[in-house]
C-alpha angles and dihedrals in degrees: 000000000000125000127207122194126184127181121194133173117227122186097223135092119273086246094058093044094048093048088051094050092051095045107099093195092054092043092049091050092047091050097037111160093013110061137357126198131197124186111237099186127067129228130044117332115263144108108344096023111137135200137184119229131197124187151117123277122174089353093301130113112247138183125189142164124229132197125199108239101175129027132175108170112244090001118056143004125179123185135178138194114263131187127020100337118157090229139031119237134175115190121191129184116190122179118207112181112218124211112258118240114237117229 
């Protein structure tokens, strides 16, 4: 199984970044034409929340369902594919605030 890691610096508070990551409308706008996500569970986002994804991978139309398996507000969210997906995926977002340099 392959693993892809990407580290990026964002000049925003963890609260703002985490809210963006969890906002399906913003996520869909950012990924327009590649992937769309729709929440499939009700209530606040947390462990057990589910979503349905539609997109293109390797030139093929794909659909899959995800479930959040770990959740620490404003710090970490981990989700994995569930159901009869053609592939297995685990996605993890971890926010590590860095001290700001003073000028």
